[in-house]
LUMROLUM-249120 format. One record per residue (C-alpha): x, y, z; residue number from 1. Coordinates in nm, 3 decimals, always signed. Each point is the difference from the previous one (the first is absolute). Layout:
<recs>
+---------+---------+---------+------+
|      c1 |      c2 |      c3 | resi |
+---------+---------+---------+------+
|       X |       Y |       Z |  NUM |
...
+---------+---------+---------+------+
</recs>
This chain:
<recs>
+---------+---------+---------+------+
|      c1 |      c2 |      c3 | resi |
+---------+---------+---------+------+
|  +0.000 |  +0.000 |  +0.000 |    1 |
|  +0.301 |  +0.228 |  -0.007 |    2 |
|  +0.013 |  +0.017 |  +0.381 |    3 |
|  +0.324 |  +0.090 |  +0.169 |    4 |
|  +0.120 |  -0.070 |  +0.354 |    5 |
|  -0.147 |  +0.328 |  +0.125 |    6 |
|  -0.351 |  -0.077 |  -0.127 |    7 |
|  -0.004 |  -0.350 |  +0.149 |    8 |
|  +0.159 |  +0.088 |  +0.333 |    9 |
|  -0.202 |  -0.157 |  +0.283 |   10 |
|  -0.203 |  -0.224 |  -0.231 |   11 |
|  +0.040 |  -0.361 |  +0.114 |   12 |
|  -0.340 |  -0.146 |  -0.093 |   13 |
|  -0.046 |  -0.262 |  -0.269 |   14 |
|  -0.248 |  +0.053 |  -0.282 |   15 |
|  -0.217 |  -0.292 |  +0.118 |   16 |
|  -0.035 |  +0.158 |  +0.344 |   17 |
|  -0.135 |  +0.334 |  -0.124 |   18 |
|  -0.258 |  -0.140 |  -0.243 |   19 |
|  -0.327 |  -0.124 |  +0.147 |   20 |
|  -0.356 |  -0.023 |  -0.129 |   21 |
|  +0.117 |  +0.143 |  -0.332 |   22 |
|  +0.118 |  +0.316 |  +0.170 |   23 |
|  +0.346 |  +0.143 |  +0.072 |   24 |
|  +0.082 |  +0.120 |  +0.347 |   25 |
|  +0.329 |  +0.189 |  +0.003 |   26 |
|  +0.156 |  +0.342 |  +0.037 |   27 |
|  -0.125 |  +0.277 |  -0.234 |   28 |
|  +0.349 |  +0.043 |  -0.144 |   29 |
|  +0.007 |  -0.368 |  -0.104 |   30 |
|  -0.350 |  +0.031 |  -0.150 |   31 |
|  +0.120 |  +0.295 |  -0.205 |   32 |
|  +0.299 |  -0.198 |  -0.127 |   33 |
|  -0.225 |  -0.291 |  -0.100 |   34 |
|  -0.233 |  +0.232 |  -0.189 |   35 |
|  +0.291 |  +0.175 |  -0.174 |   36 |
|  +0.116 |  -0.326 |  -0.163 |   37 |
|  -0.350 |  -0.069 |  -0.135 |   38 |
|  -0.118 |  -0.273 |  +0.241 |   39 |
|  -0.366 |  -0.007 |  +0.102 |   40 |
|  -0.080 |  +0.010 |  +0.373 |   41 |
|  -0.374 |  -0.056 |  -0.038 |   42 |
|  +0.004 |  -0.364 |  -0.108 |   43 |
|  +0.289 |  -0.178 |  +0.169 |   44 |
|  +0.007 |  -0.380 |  -0.007 |   45 |
|  +0.121 |  -0.181 |  +0.310 |   46 |
|  +0.303 |  -0.224 |  -0.051 |   47 |
|  +0.161 |  -0.247 |  +0.234 |   48 |
|  +0.359 |  +0.114 |  -0.051 |   49 |
|  +0.173 |  +0.308 |  -0.140 |   50 |
|  +0.124 |  -0.042 |  -0.357 |   51 |
|  +0.278 |  +0.193 |  -0.169 |   52 |
|  -0.078 |  +0.117 |  -0.352 |   53 |
|  +0.232 |  +0.144 |  -0.268 |   54 |
|  -0.184 |  +0.277 |  -0.179 |   55 |
|  +0.233 |  -0.006 |  -0.304 |   56 |
|  -0.112 |  -0.351 |  -0.100 |   57 |
|  -0.341 |  -0.100 |  -0.136 |   58 |
|  -0.006 |  -0.305 |  +0.226 |   59 |
|  +0.122 |  +0.212 |  +0.293 |   60 |
|  +0.285 |  -0.248 |  +0.059 |   61 |
|  +0.348 |  +0.124 |  +0.086 |   62 |
|  +0.311 |  -0.127 |  -0.179 |   63 |
|  +0.361 |  +0.111 |  -0.013 |   64 |
|  -0.026 |  +0.058 |  -0.376 |   65 |
|  -0.297 |  +0.234 |  +0.046 |   66 |
|  +0.181 |  +0.188 |  +0.277 |   67 |
|  +0.304 |  +0.043 |  -0.225 |   68 |
|  -0.220 |  +0.134 |  -0.282 |   69 |
|  -0.153 |  +0.248 |  +0.245 |   70 |
|  +0.325 |  +0.149 |  +0.126 |   71 |
|  +0.237 |  -0.029 |  -0.296 |   72 |
|  +0.085 |  +0.289 |  -0.228 |   73 |
|  -0.100 |  -0.119 |  -0.345 |   74 |
|  +0.233 |  +0.107 |  -0.280 |   75 |
|  -0.065 |  +0.048 |  -0.370 |   76 |
|  -0.044 |  -0.331 |  -0.183 |   77 |
|  +0.261 |  -0.044 |  -0.273 |   78 |
|  -0.057 |  -0.183 |  -0.328 |   79 |
|  +0.250 |  -0.275 |  +0.085 |   80 |
|  -0.173 |  -0.087 |  +0.328 |   81 |
|  -0.171 |  -0.313 |  -0.133 |   82 |
|  +0.322 |  -0.135 |  -0.149 |   83 |
|  +0.158 |  -0.019 |  +0.348 |   84 |
|  -0.278 |  -0.035 |  +0.258 |   85 |
|  -0.216 |  -0.294 |  -0.104 |   86 |
|  -0.109 |  -0.341 |  +0.126 |   87 |
|  +0.254 |  -0.204 |  -0.195 |   88 |
|  +0.313 |  +0.191 |  +0.112 |   89 |
|  +0.143 |  -0.078 |  +0.343 |   90 |
|  -0.025 |  +0.306 |  +0.230 |   91 |
|  +0.375 |  -0.008 |  +0.067 |   92 |
|  +0.079 |  +0.009 |  -0.373 |   93 |
|  -0.259 |  +0.272 |  -0.054 |   94 |
|  +0.150 |  +0.208 |  +0.281 |   95 |
|  +0.350 |  -0.037 |  -0.148 |   96 |
|  -0.129 |  +0.100 |  -0.344 |   97 |
|  -0.169 |  +0.306 |  +0.149 |   98 |
|  +0.323 |  +0.099 |  +0.180 |   99 |
|  +0.202 |  -0.036 |  -0.319 |  100 |
|  -0.240 |  +0.204 |  -0.211 |  101 |
|  -0.046 |  +0.268 |  +0.270 |  102 |
|  +0.373 |  +0.036 |  +0.067 |  103 |
|  -0.031 |  -0.132 |  +0.357 |  104 |
|  +0.234 |  -0.298 |  -0.033 |  105 |
|  +0.277 |  -0.028 |  +0.259 |  106 |
|  +0.292 |  +0.037 |  -0.241 |  107 |
|  +0.350 |  +0.091 |  +0.121 |  108 |
|  -0.049 |  +0.359 |  -0.114 |  109 |
|  -0.333 |  +0.029 |  +0.187 |  110 |
|  +0.154 |  -0.148 |  +0.315 |  111 |
|  +0.295 |  +0.240 |  -0.025 |  112 |
|  -0.243 |  +0.296 |  -0.007 |  113 |
|  -0.127 |  -0.120 |  +0.339 |  114 |
|  +0.349 |  +0.042 |  +0.142 |  115 |
|  +0.113 |  -0.364 |  -0.021 |  116 |
|  +0.323 |  -0.035 |  -0.196 |  117 |
|  +0.058 |  -0.317 |  -0.201 |  118 |
|  +0.257 |  -0.116 |  -0.253 |  119 |
|  -0.102 |  +0.183 |  -0.324 |  120 |
|  -0.015 |  -0.311 |  -0.217 |  121 |
|  -0.282 |  -0.200 |  -0.159 |  122 |
|  -0.028 |  -0.343 |  +0.162 |  123 |
|  -0.090 |  -0.165 |  -0.333 |  124 |
|  +0.258 |  +0.136 |  -0.242 |  125 |
|  +0.243 |  +0.183 |  +0.229 |  126 |
|  +0.059 |  +0.270 |  -0.261 |  127 |
|  -0.202 |  +0.300 |  +0.115 |  128 |
|  -0.178 |  +0.151 |  +0.298 |  129 |
|  -0.346 |  -0.150 |  +0.044 |  130 |
|  -0.286 |  +0.239 |  -0.070 |  131 |
|  -0.346 |  -0.081 |  -0.135 |  132 |
|  +0.079 |  +0.054 |  -0.370 |  133 |
|  +0.315 |  -0.209 |  +0.024 |  134 |
|  -0.177 |  -0.278 |  +0.191 |  135 |
|  -0.289 |  -0.027 |  -0.247 |  136 |
|  +0.148 |  +0.092 |  -0.337 |  137 |
|  +0.377 |  +0.061 |  -0.016 |  138 |
|  +0.145 |  -0.290 |  +0.200 |  139 |
|  +0.138 |  -0.278 |  -0.221 |  140 |
|  -0.207 |  -0.253 |  +0.196 |  141 |
|  -0.315 |  +0.210 |  -0.058 |  142 |
|  +0.075 |  +0.029 |  -0.373 |  143 |
|  +0.039 |  -0.377 |  -0.034 |  144 |
|  -0.322 |  -0.055 |  +0.195 |  145 |
|  -0.199 |  +0.245 |  -0.214 |  146 |
|  +0.135 |  -0.153 |  -0.321 |  147 |
|  -0.097 |  -0.347 |  +0.120 |  148 |
|  -0.351 |  +0.116 |  +0.096 |  149 |
|  -0.040 |  +0.185 |  -0.331 |  150 |
|  +0.090 |  -0.317 |  -0.188 |  151 |
|  -0.246 |  -0.209 |  +0.201 |  152 |
|  -0.297 |  +0.238 |  -0.004 |  153 |
|  +0.068 |  +0.182 |  -0.329 |  154 |
|  +0.023 |  +0.363 |  +0.111 |  155 |
|  +0.253 |  +0.273 |  -0.073 |  156 |
|  +0.284 |  +0.024 |  +0.252 |  157 |
|  +0.272 |  +0.262 |  +0.024 |  158 |
|  -0.168 |  +0.264 |  +0.220 |  159 |
|  +0.231 |  +0.238 |  +0.184 |  160 |
|  -0.230 |  +0.121 |  +0.280 |  161 |
|  -0.345 |  -0.040 |  +0.155 |  162 |
|  -0.150 |  +0.290 |  -0.195 |  163 |
|  +0.090 |  -0.152 |  -0.336 |  164 |
|  -0.132 |  -0.342 |  +0.103 |  165 |
|  -0.331 |  +0.133 |  +0.135 |  166 |
|  -0.051 |  +0.220 |  -0.305 |  167 |
|  -0.112 |  -0.310 |  -0.190 |  168 |
|  -0.305 |  +0.002 |  +0.224 |  169 |
|  -0.285 |  +0.219 |  -0.127 |  170 |
|  +0.156 |  -0.020 |  -0.346 |  171 |
|  -0.213 |  +0.003 |  -0.314 |  172 |
|  +0.111 |  -0.229 |  -0.280 |  173 |
|  -0.073 |  +0.108 |  -0.359 |  174 |
|  +0.017 |  -0.272 |  -0.265 |  175 |
|  -0.003 |  +0.125 |  -0.359 |  176 |
|  +0.000 |  -0.141 |  -0.352 |  177 |
|  +0.192 |  +0.201 |  -0.258 |  178 |
|  -0.166 |  -0.123 |  -0.319 |  179 |
|  -0.302 |  +0.223 |  +0.056 |  180 |
|  -0.084 |  +0.189 |  +0.314 |  181 |
|  -0.120 |  -0.247 |  +0.260 |  182 |
|  +0.082 |  +0.004 |  +0.370 |  183 |
|  -0.138 |  -0.105 |  +0.334 |  184 |
|  +0.074 |  +0.105 |  +0.357 |  185 |
|  +0.028 |  -0.215 |  +0.312 |  186 |
|  +0.083 |  +0.081 |  +0.363 |  187 |
|  +0.280 |  -0.157 |  +0.205 |  188 |
|  -0.231 |  -0.288 |  +0.103 |  189 |
|  -0.080 |  -0.081 |  -0.364 |  190 |
|  -0.354 |  +0.139 |  +0.016 |  191 |
|  -0.156 |  +0.155 |  -0.311 |  192 |
|  -0.006 |  +0.382 |  -0.023 |  193 |
|  -0.054 |  +0.111 |  -0.359 |  194 |
|  +0.009 |  -0.108 |  -0.365 |  195 |
|  +0.072 |  +0.248 |  -0.278 |  196 |
|  +0.020 |  -0.049 |  -0.376 |  197 |
|  +0.021 |  +0.258 |  -0.279 |  198 |
|  -0.020 |  -0.004 |  -0.376 |  199 |
|  +0.315 |  +0.152 |  -0.151 |  200 |
|  -0.097 |  +0.000 |  -0.367 |  201 |
|  +0.295 |  -0.023 |  -0.235 |  202 |
|  +0.318 |  -0.012 |  +0.208 |  203 |
|  +0.336 |  -0.172 |  -0.009 |  204 |
|  +0.083 |  -0.269 |  +0.254 |  205 |
|  +0.263 |  +0.231 |  +0.149 |  206 |
|  -0.253 |  +0.279 |  +0.057 |  207 |
|  -0.262 |  -0.242 |  +0.138 |  208 |
|  +0.251 |  -0.144 |  +0.247 |  209 |
|  +0.107 |  +0.341 |  +0.127 |  210 |
|  -0.344 |  +0.160 |  +0.021 |  211 |
|  -0.144 |  -0.302 |  +0.181 |  212 |
|  +0.249 |  +0.029 |  +0.286 |  213 |
|  -0.016 |  +0.381 |  +0.013 |  214 |
|  -0.379 |  +0.026 |  +0.011 |  215 |
|  -0.022 |  -0.279 |  +0.257 |  216 |
|  +0.240 |  +0.190 |  +0.225 |  217 |
|  -0.204 |  +0.318 |  -0.049 |  218 |
|  -0.318 |  -0.184 |  +0.103 |  219 |
|  +0.171 |  -0.129 |  +0.314 |  220 |
|  +0.113 |  +0.354 |  +0.089 |  221 |
|  -0.354 |  +0.133 |  -0.049 |  222 |
|  -0.132 |  -0.272 |  +0.233 |  223 |
|  +0.262 |  +0.087 |  +0.262 |  224 |
|  +0.182 |  -0.333 |  -0.040 |  225 |
|  +0.351 |  +0.143 |  +0.030 |  226 |
|  +0.171 |  -0.321 |  +0.108 |  227 |
|  -0.007 |  -0.197 |  -0.323 |  228 |
|  +0.159 |  -0.297 |  -0.171 |  229 |
|  -0.040 |  -0.012 |  -0.379 |  230 |
|  +0.039 |  -0.337 |  -0.169 |  231 |
|  -0.001 |  -0.027 |  -0.379 |  232 |
|  +0.123 |  -0.217 |  -0.284 |  233 |
|  +0.158 |  +0.312 |  -0.155 |  234 |
|  +0.226 |  +0.202 |  +0.230 |  235 |
|  +0.316 |  +0.033 |  -0.211 |  236 |
|  -0.074 |  +0.360 |  -0.097 |  237 |
|  -0.015 |  +0.113 |  +0.361 |  238 |
|  +0.284 |  -0.210 |  +0.138 |  239 |
|  +0.244 |  +0.089 |  -0.280 |  240 |
|  -0.086 |  +0.373 |  +0.000 |  241 |
|  -0.067 |  -0.012 |  -0.376 |  242 |
|  -0.343 |  +0.163 |  +0.005 |  243 |
|  -0.094 |  +0.256 |  -0.265 |  244 |
|  -0.029 |  +0.370 |  +0.074 |  245 |
|  -0.383 |  -0.013 |  -0.026 |  246 |
|  -0.033 |  -0.214 |  +0.309 |  247 |
|  +0.313 |  +0.100 |  +0.194 |  248 |
|  -0.161 |  +0.310 |  +0.151 |  249 |
|  -0.313 |  -0.194 |  +0.103 |  250 |
|  +0.216 |  -0.271 |  +0.155 |  251 |
|  +0.211 |  +0.241 |  +0.204 |  252 |
|  -0.314 |  +0.184 |  +0.114 |  253 |
|  -0.158 |  -0.326 |  +0.116 |  254 |
|  +0.312 |  -0.105 |  +0.188 |  255 |
|  -0.014 |  +0.312 |  +0.220 |  256 |
|  -0.319 |  -0.122 |  +0.170 |  257 |
|  +0.033 |  -0.362 |  +0.120 |  258 |
|  +0.148 |  -0.066 |  +0.343 |  259 |
|  +0.132 |  -0.332 |  -0.127 |  260 |
|  +0.017 |  -0.129 |  -0.356 |  261 |
|  +0.117 |  -0.342 |  -0.114 |  262 |
|  +0.001 |  -0.123 |  -0.361 |  263 |
|  +0.042 |  -0.365 |  -0.093 |  264 |
|  -0.040 |  -0.228 |  -0.301 |  265 |
|  -0.243 |  -0.286 |  -0.045 |  266 |
|  -0.028 |  -0.233 |  -0.300 |  267 |
|  -0.323 |  +0.028 |  -0.195 |  268 |
|  -0.080 |  -0.366 |  +0.074 |  269 |
|  -0.028 |  +0.091 |  +0.367 |  270 |
|  -0.194 |  +0.319 |  -0.067 |  271 |
|  -0.332 |  -0.156 |  -0.102 |  272 |
|  -0.236 |  +0.249 |  +0.169 |  273 |
|  +0.161 |  +0.312 |  -0.150 |  274 |
|  +0.014 |  -0.181 |  -0.334 |  275 |
|  -0.376 |  -0.068 |  +0.017 |  276 |
|  -0.069 |  +0.367 |  +0.081 |  277 |
|  +0.217 |  +0.110 |  -0.292 |  278 |
|  -0.185 |  -0.235 |  -0.237 |  279 |
|  -0.335 |  +0.152 |  +0.102 |  280 |
|  +0.141 |  +0.352 |  -0.034 |  281 |
|  +0.133 |  -0.073 |  -0.349 |  282 |
|  -0.359 |  -0.005 |  -0.131 |  283 |
|  -0.068 |  +0.353 |  +0.128 |  284 |
|  +0.014 |  +0.319 |  -0.200 |  285 |
|  +0.283 |  +0.240 |  +0.079 |  286 |
|  -0.015 |  +0.149 |  +0.353 |  287 |
|  -0.304 |  -0.208 |  +0.102 |  288 |
|  +0.042 |  -0.156 |  +0.343 |  289 |
|  -0.076 |  -0.317 |  +0.191 |  290 |
|  -0.006 |  +0.077 |  +0.374 |  291 |
|  -0.117 |  -0.261 |  +0.251 |  292 |
|  -0.015 |  +0.046 |  +0.375 |  293 |
|  -0.103 |  -0.364 |  +0.043 |  294 |
|  +0.146 |  -0.309 |  -0.166 |  295 |
|  -0.170 |  -0.037 |  -0.342 |  296 |
|  -0.148 |  -0.338 |  -0.104 |  297 |
|  +0.253 |  -0.044 |  -0.281 |  298 |
|  +0.285 |  -0.019 |  +0.254 |  299 |
|  -0.024 |  -0.359 |  +0.115 |  300 |
|  +0.279 |  -0.004 |  +0.256 |  301 |
|  +0.295 |  +0.199 |  +0.130 |  302 |
|  +0.356 |  -0.116 |  -0.039 |  303 |
|  +0.104 |  -0.214 |  +0.294 |  304 |
|  +0.318 |  +0.136 |  +0.166 |  305 |
|  +0.310 |  -0.207 |  -0.079 |  306 |
|  -0.194 |  -0.229 |  -0.235 |  307 |
|  +0.216 |  -0.150 |  -0.274 |  308 |
|  -0.092 |  +0.109 |  -0.355 |  309 |
|  +0.140 |  -0.178 |  -0.305 |  310 |
|  +0.168 |  +0.212 |  -0.268 |  311 |
|  +0.108 |  -0.157 |  -0.330 |  312 |
|  +0.292 |  +0.162 |  -0.183 |  313 |
+---------+---------+---------+------+
</recs>
């Protein structure tokens, strides 16, 4: 009821002793406190024993977890919360992962800042003082471990710090086909975001390849998707810096906006969805668009990550 020691001074009666014949008999100050918390004093049921109730729970039952929720200072939920704190990760491993990502790990450098002096040498490689970046990314043991994991689970290794590694999260992947303009957008979990196709009219393969990537990047910028990974079967123009003057200005303007941009190549045999979009767009008149915010019926399935596609040469 929000009562302090001062309000309850001198009160030694139990609830069962002051309730009788559906009426409360107690000091006026106690009656006022009962009324202030919203309890009725006109229809009181007699009980054999006093019962403690926990007002923060629907069942009125107290538990340590509910008490912790009541007194803790809740922070802002981050997007990587579910990747660490979940039912299938041991709490000790989850706590260590949280410490590593939050910079709270007890590395030699962190311990030294507390006034405890240790030998400034990594215990794994013995080459450098142990700080968080060295422990996770720069140590030779860490590099071998990441390369082994990348080979087993088929992801890109070679990160230099936490920021670069976490930047892959919340990333939008843009898959394009350079024959005609066809592209689709997916989030970092592989979920569908957008499909876009455009009729280019009469155009060379070179121009179609360039304009497909450029306009897809422009769409992502307009949508606010500034952390992007573009995958195409035609990236030579952009990786070799051999683009024509007509598109060079547009390209440099686009590159000023993204927070992170990654461009990679994919064989056409593994680019079936973008190829299907491009085939549908090839029947359009010049500058006519196909824009789908939901997966269209003529897209039967997405590419499965790390699926093997056969290419005959």
